[in-house]
C-alpha positions in Angstrom: 0.0 0.0 0.0 2.8 2.5 0.9 4.7 1.6 -2.2 1.7 2.1 -4.4 0.9 5.5 -2.7 4.6 6.5 -3.1 4.8 5.4 -6.7 1.5 7.3 -7.5 2.9 10.5 -5.9 6.2 10.2 -7.7 4.5 9.7 -11.1 2.2 12.6 -10.4 5.1 14.8 -9.2 7.0 13.9 -12.4 4.2 14.8 -14.7 3.7 18.2 -12.9 7.4 19.0 -13.1 7.5 18.1 -16.8 4.4 20.3 -17.4 5.9 23.1 -15.4 8.9 23.1 -17.7 7.0 24.0 -20.7 3.8 26.1 -21.6 1.5 23.1 -21.4 -1.0 23.3 -18.4 -2.3 19.8 -17.8 -4.2 20.9 -14.7 -6.0 24.1 -13.7 -4.5 26.0 -10.8 -7.2 24.8 -8.4 -6.2 21.2 -9.2 -2.5 22.1 -8.6 -3.4 23.5 -5.2 -5.4 20.4 -4.4 -2.6 18.1 -5.3 -0.1 20.3 -3.4 -2.3 20.0 -0.3 -2.6 16.2 -0.8 1.2 16.0 -1.1 1.7 18.1 2.0 -0.7 16.0 4.0 1.0 12.8 3.0 4.4 14.2 4.0 3.2 15.5 7.4 1.6 12.0 8.2 4.8 10.2 7.3 7.6 12.7 7.8 10.2 10.0 8.7 9.9 8.5 5.1 10.0 12.0 3.4 13.5 13.4 4.3 14.4 16.9 3.2 16.5 17.0 0.0 19.6 19.1 0.6 20.7 19.5 -3.0 21.6 23.0 -4.3 20.9 22.2 -8.0 17.4 20.9 -7.1 16.7 23.8 -4.9 17.8 26.4 -7.5 15.7 24.5 -10.2 12.6 24.7 -8.1 13.2 28.2 -7.0 13.6 29.2 -10.8 10.1 27.7 -11.4 8.7 29.6 -8.5 10.3 32.9 -9.7 8.7 32.6 -13.2 5.5 34.3 -12.0 
């Protein structure tokens, strides 16, 4: 069950990252927010299995996506 949930989240996050890199919007903003809230809830419930990623390149990549707006 945990592996299925984890796999589903990884696949969903991968799709969202790919979509964020281009101009294709697969989901409306409301759906992005709902998915973000779902991810947050899963991480909070199982924080020991979701360790923070301390990777400068990854952090800069995500920050660049955030700064586009």
